[in-house]
C-alpha positions, 0 to 999 in steps of 0.5 A: 683623477678623471671625472665621472662618465656623467653628472646629474644636477637639477634645481630652480632659477628664481629672481630675488623675489622668489619668482621662477625665471622662465627660459633662463639659460644654464651653460655648463663647462668643464675640462674632461679627457684633455678637452673642453666640454660644454653643454647647455639647458634652460629653465621651464615655466616653473624655473626648473632645469635638469642637466644630465649626461655632461662630463666632469666632476668640476663644472663652471656654470653660467646662468643668464637671461636678458634683463637679468645679471649674469651669474657664474659659479663653480661646483664639484659634483659627486660620482653618479649621484643627483645633486641639487643646485639653485640659482638666484638672478637679480634684474639688471634694470629694476623697474622704476615703479615709484618713478612711473607713479609720479610721472603718471600723477604729474602728467595727469595733473598737467592735463587736468590743469590745462583743461580747467584753464580753458573753461 
């Protein structure tokens, strides 16, 4: 069965804390009319994206952004019907918050102790 003339899908890309991910890239790929079809879009400042007028019922969608783990998902869309598809990205290198607090405390202690010794 050939795919529809075009699909329409939109949604949000959020991080694991529910915060919008700005400028995430969404790549849509399908096989339509005996050829590979590829189209991309990106999220706005609210993590919102919209993809209209890309061909094929069956899409492979890859979502990526620097400092986040890339995710891929396959989906089958309806003929001429808007679909909603949200994504959650995890940071690839979580910020070591506890480590930074300890490091600042240790360095502050060393600085305080070294200045106290000189007096």
